[in-house]
C-alpha positions in Angstrom: 65.2 89.3 96.8 66.7 86.9 94.6 65.6 84.1 92.7 67.8 80.9 92.8 67.6 78.7 89.6 69.3 75.9 88.1 71.1 79.0 85.7 72.5 80.5 89.1 70.4 83.7 91.0 68.0 85.4 89.2 67.1 88.8 90.0 63.3 89.5 90.9 60.1 90.2 88.2 60.9 93.6 88.1 59.6 96.3 85.3 60.6 99.8 86.6 60.6 101.3 82.6 56.7 100.8 83.1 56.5 102.4 86.5 58.0 105.1 85.3 55.5 105.4 82.0 52.7 104.7 84.4 53.5 107.4 86.9 54.8 110.0 83.8 51.6 108.8 82.2 49.3 109.9 86.0 51.3 113.1 85.6 50.4 114.6 82.3 46.3 113.2 82.8 45.6 113.2 86.4 42.2 111.8 85.7 44.5 108.6 84.7 45.5 108.1 88.8 41.1 106.8 89.3 41.2 105.2 86.2 44.3 102.8 86.2 46.0 102.7 89.5 43.7 104.1 92.4 42.5 101.2 94.6 44.2 98.8 92.8 48.4 99.9 92.9 50.0 101.3 96.2 53.6 102.4 96.7 54.5 98.7 98.3 54.0 97.4 94.6 56.5 99.5 92.9 60.2 98.2 92.7 62.5 101.7 92.7 61.8 103.7 96.1 61.9 106.9 93.9 59.1 105.8 91.9 57.3 104.6 95.6 57.8 108.3 97.0 56.2 110.3 93.7 53.3 107.5 93.5 52.8 108.0 97.4 52.5 111.8 96.3 50.3 111.4 93.6 47.5 109.2 96.1 47.8 112.4 98.9 47.5 114.8 96.6 44.4 112.5 94.6 43.0 112.0 98.5 42.7 115.9 98.6 40.7 116.2 95.7 43.3 117.9 93.7 43.9 117.9 90.2 46.5 115.0 90.1 49.5 116.7 88.0 53.2 117.9 87.8 52.6 121.5 89.5 50.3 120.0 93.0 52.4 116.6 93.0 56.1 119.0 93.2 54.5 120.9 95.9 53.6 118.0 98.3 56.3 116.5 97.6 58.4 119.4 99.0 55.9 119.9 102.1 56.7 116.3 103.1 60.6 117.6 102.3 60.5 114.5 99.6 62.0 116.3 96.6 65.3 116.0 96.7 64.9 112.4 97.8 63.7 111.7 94.2 66.5 114.0 92.4 64.2 117.0 92.6 61.8 118.6 89.7 64.1 117.1 86.8 63.1 113.6 88.2 59.6 114.3 87.8 60.0 116.4 84.5 61.7 112.9 83.2 59.1 110.8 83.8 56.7 112.6 81.5 58.8 113.1 79.1 59.9 109.6 78.6 56.5 108.6 78.4 55.1 106.6 74.7 51.6 107.4 75.1 49.2 108.1 77.4 47.5 105.8 75.8 49.0 102.8 76.9 48.5 103.4 80.6 46.2 100.5 81.5 48.6 98.2 80.1 51.7 100.1 82.2 49.5 99.0 85.5 49.0 95.3 84.4 52.3 95.1 84.1 53.4 96.7 87.6 50.4 94.8 89.6 51.3 91.5 87.6 55.0 91.9 88.6 54.3 93.1 92.1 52.4 89.6 92.7 55.2 87.6 91.6 57.5 89.3 93.8 54.9 88.6 96.7 54.8 85.1 95.9 58.6 84.9 95.7 59.0 86.2 99.2 55.8 83.6 100.4 58.3 80.8 98.2 61.1 81.8 100.6 59.2 81.9 103.5 57.2 78.6 102.8 60.8 77.3 102.4 62.1 78.8 105.8 58.8 76.2 107.1 60.6 73.5 105.5 63.4 73.4 107.1 62.6 74.8 110.4 59.3 73.2 111.0 59.3 69.1 112.4 55.9 68.6 111.7 55.4 68.3 108.1 51.1 68.8 108.4 51.5 71.9 110.4 54.1 73.2 107.7 52.1 72.6 104.8 49.3 73.9 106.4 50.4 77.2 107.3 51.8 77.3 103.8 48.6 76.9 102.0 47.5 79.7 104.7 50.4 81.8 102.8 49.3 81.1 99.7 45.6 81.9 100.2 47.1 85.4 101.2 48.6 86.2 98.2 45.2 85.4 96.1 43.0 86.9 98.5 45.2 90.4 98.3 44.2 90.6 94.7 40.7 91.3 96.0 41.6 93.8 97.9 40.0 97.3 96.3 40.3 101.1 97.4 37.4 103.1 97.1 36.4 104.2 93.4 34.7 106.9 92.0 31.3 106.7 90.8 32.3 106.9 87.3 34.8 104.4 87.4 32.6 101.9 89.0 30.3 103.0 86.1 32.5 102.2 83.3 33.8 98.9 84.6 29.6 97.7 85.1 29.0 99.1 81.4 31.7 96.9 80.0 30.8 94.2 82.5 27.3 94.1 80.9 28.7 94.4 77.2 31.0 91.4 77.8 28.4 89.5 79.1 25.6 90.1 76.2 22.7 88.1 77.0 24.2 86.2 79.6 23.2 87.8 82.8 20.9 84.9 83.9 23.4 83.3 86.3 23.4 79.7 87.1 19.6 78.1 87.3 18.9 75.9 89.9 16.2 73.8 88.3 13.7 74.9 90.7 11.9 77.5 88.0 10.1 79.8 90.8 13.5 80.3 92.8 14.9 80.9 89.7 12.6 83.4 88.8 12.8 85.3 91.9 17.1 85.5 92.2 18.2 85.3 88.5 20.2 81.7 89.1 23.0 81.7 90.8 25.2 84.2 90.4 29.0 84.4 89.6 31.2 85.4 93.2 27.8 85.0 95.3 28.1 82.9 98.7 25.2 81.0 98.6 24.5 79.3 102.2 21.7 76.0 102.1 20.6 75.8 106.0 18.0 73.7 108.1 18.2 71.0 110.3 18.9 67.3 110.0 17.0 65.1 107.4 15.2 68.5 106.0 17.3 67.5 102.4 20.2 70.3 102.1 22.6 67.7 100.5 19.5 66.5 98.2 19.2 70.1 97.8 22.4 71.1 96.6 22.9 67.6 94.7 19.8 69.1 92.3 21.5 72.2 91.7 24.7 70.2 90.7 22.6 67.8 88.4 20.7 70.3 86.7 23.7 72.7 86.4 26.2 69.7 85.1 23.8 68.2 83.2 20.7 69.9 81.5 23.5 73.1 81.7 26.9 71.7 80.7 28.6 73.7 84.0 31.8 72.3 85.8 30.7 71.5 89.0 32.8 70.6 92.2 31.3 68.7 95.3 33.6 68.8 98.6 31.9 66.4 100.7 33.1 65.9 104.0 30.2 63.9 105.3 29.5 61.3 102.3 32.1 59.3 100.5 32.5 59.0 96.7 30.3 56.3 96.0 27.6 57.9 97.9 27.0 60.9 96.4 27.2 58.9 93.0 24.6 56.7 94.2 22.3 59.6 95.1 23.3 61.1 91.4 22.1 58.5 89.7 19.1 57.3 91.9 17.9 61.4 91.3 18.5 61.0 87.7 16.9 57.2 87.3 14.4 57.9 90.1 14.5 54.8 91.7 14.9 54.5 95.4 18.2 54.7 96.7 17.8 51.9 99.3 16.6 49.3 96.9 19.5 50.6 95.0 22.4 49.6 98.0 20.2 45.9 98.2 20.4 45.4 94.6 17.2 44.2 94.4 15.6 45.6 90.9 14.3 44.8 87.3 15.3 44.7 84.6 13.8 48.2 83.6 15.5 49.2 86.6 18.8 48.1 85.9 18.6 50.0 82.2 17.6 52.9 84.0 20.1 52.8 86.1 22.6 52.4 83.3 21.4 54.9 80.7 21.6 56.9 84.1 24.8 56.5 84.8 26.0 57.1 81.4 24.6 60.3 81.4 26.4 61.7 84.8 29.5 60.3 82.9 29.2 62.8 80.2 28.6 65.7 82.9 31.4 67.8 83.9 30.6 66.9 87.7 33.9 66.2 89.7 34.2 65.1 93.3 36.5 65.3 96.5 35.8 63.1 99.3 37.8 64.3 102.7 36.7 64.0 106.3 39.4 67.1 107.2 39.6 70.0 104.3 40.7 74.0 105.1 39.5 76.7 103.2 42.7 76.9 101.1 42.6 73.1 100.7 38.9 74.3 99.0 40.8 77.2 97.1 43.6 75.6 95.7 41.4 72.0 94.7 39.3 74.7 93.1 41.9 76.8 91.3 43.5 73.6 90.1 40.2 72.8 88.3 39.6 76.0 87.3 43.4 75.9 85.6 42.7 72.4 83.9 39.0 72.0 82.5 37.1 75.2 83.5 34.8 75.6 86.9 31.5 77.2 87.1 30.2 76.2 90.5 31.4 75.1 94.2 29.8 72.9 96.1 30.6 72.2 100.1 28.6 69.9 102.3 28.9 71.2 104.7 30.4 74.4 105.9 30.4 73.7 109.9 33.2 70.7 108.9 35.7 72.7 107.6 38.9 72.8 109.7 40.1 75.7 111.1 43.2 76.8 112.0 42.8 76.1 115.3 44.2 78.8 116.8 41.4 81.0 117.4 39.6 81.8 120.7 36.2 80.2 119.6 34.2 78.1 117.1 32.2 81.0 116.2 35.6 83.2 115.8 37.0 80.6 113.4 33.3 79.9 111.6 33.1 83.5 111.1 37.0 83.4 109.5 35.9 80.1 107.6 32.9 81.8 106.4 35.1 85.2 105.3 37.4 82.8 102.7 34.4 81.5 101.3 33.1 84.3 100.2 36.8 85.1 99.1 36.8 82.2 97.1 33.7 83.3 95.2 35.3 86.4 94.6 38.7 85.3 93.2 37.0 82.2 91.3 34.0 84.2 90.3 31.7 81.6 90.7 28.5 80.9 92.7 29.5 78.9 95.8 27.2 77.0 97.7 27.4 76.3 101.7 25.4 73.5 103.3 25.1 74.6 106.8 23.3 73.5 109.8 21.1 75.4 111.9 20.8 75.9 115.7 18.4 73.9 117.5 16.3 76.9 119.1 14.1 76.3 116.0 13.1 73.4 117.3 12.4 75.0 120.3 10.6 77.6 119.2 8.5 76.1 116.5 8.3 79.1 114.0 9.9 79.5 110.9 13.8 79.6 110.7 15.6 83.3 111.0 18.7 84.2 110.0 20.1 84.6 113.8 19.1 81.1 113.7 22.9 80.4 111.9 25.0 77.5 113.8 27.7 79.0 115.7 28.1 82.6 114.1 26.5 85.5 112.9 29.8 86.6 110.4 27.4 84.0 108.4 24.7 86.4 108.1 26.4 89.3 107.3 29.1 87.2 104.0 26.4 85.7 102.8 24.9 86.7 99.8 21.4 84.4 99.3 20.4 82.9 102.3 18.0 79.6 101.7 16.6 77.9 105.0 14.7 74.3 104.5 12.0 73.9 107.1 8.7 72.1 107.7 5.9 73.9 109.5 3.8 70.9 111.0 2.5 67.4 110.7 1.3 68.1 107.7 4.1 69.3 105.5 5.6 65.6 107.2 2.6 63.5 106.4 2.5 65.4 102.3 6.4 65.4 102.3 6.4 69.1 101.8 9.6 71.1 102.4 9.1 74.7 102.6 12.2 76.9 101.5 12.7 80.4 102.8 15.0 83.0 100.4 15.6 84.8 103.7 18.1 87.4 102.5 19.1 88.3 98.9 21.4 90.7 98.6 20.7 92.3 95.5 16.9 91.3 94.7 13.5 90.6 96.8 13.4 87.7 99.1 10.0 85.3 98.9 8.9 81.4 100.6 8.5 78.8 98.1 7.1 75.2 98.7 8.8 72.1 97.3 8.5 68.3 97.3 10.5 66.2 99.0 10.9 63.0 97.5 14.0 61.9 100.0 14.2 58.6 98.2 15.4 59.2 95.2 16.8 62.2 96.6 14.8 64.8 94.1 13.0 68.1 94.8 9.9 69.0 92.8 8.3 72.8 92.3 5.0 73.2 94.3 5.7 77.1 93.2 5.7 80.3 95.6 3.4 81.2 98.7 4.5 84.3 99.6 6.9 87.3 98.1 8.9 89.5 100.4 10.1 92.7 98.9 
């Protein structure tokens, strides 16, 4: 695999010296394999065949719970008739003798990981070039190219089994880095924030309900509080409303003026002043809106990744999940939604931000006449499995409708307790107000 540039053919990115130093360091200090390579690097990530053979042997020794070191790795290579293939025992000795210092093992691993990822990216680029040359339908070529790029980024999330002591050390480092910033992005609903600690990075959050209960309004409430109050950068992907409709709802919410009256234009001087003030405040808020009736998960990832690189990114909201386009080759819509659900969770993990996805509920809840259950999530049981938080909006009876009370049911909380909350929904203002927790479920 080579790269064609303006200056001719350039070899792929490789750092065999870093690979050799990493292998030598692990042979000298067997504990380093678990710390810097296990679940992070595999034989295919190395550029030299001899290095790949040695790393595979180290991995086999570790899997047998034996001490990683010269003697055990050499014995494993003999057992697999691979010692001669690397040049004999002297090759292992040479790896150890040429290690500058074992203290830099994590740096060697990072270099190896980076160059391996770049080589995979070059391979995908070559495949994309082939698609461009052979496909007649440009839209199909673009879609397939996006899928290939998404596969590369998703591969960085895959991790093997990790010893608990390594995980504990990483957790301690994460806590130290966060300091007092453990609280996630607040929703603006105090009782929910107390229960959840805010929306945490890498979480997939579902807001689900039947039509007319304010799913989008609740999501916009979260965006407004995150961006205006906390100055968090938010991306709002709308597949149902236009950019102007999203803006109108945000202005109505912030100015507290009936959205229908705003659309008709029959406003007083005081109301015009409130709208102007709300607009000025929103102009300073880091909110980015993408309106499109056709978006795939790879579109969402690409646009989010670009925004994160250019402006930073703290929260992604998708309105709504069932409108995301699949690749079109699944056997059923249920499998397609399951695939989309997994991809959204992968996006949350890769970007390390909360991802809110609005979702529909099946009609069974109306026929049943009871509060929603996780099984009511429309079209896929995978939604229930992939989501870290599931928030249901529902109304119990006519009294709820007359008093504009919407019940919020925290039906799933992967890392904490669930609960029930009452909200007052002012639909004309796109505004939810917290009435407090009604019942706690541990």
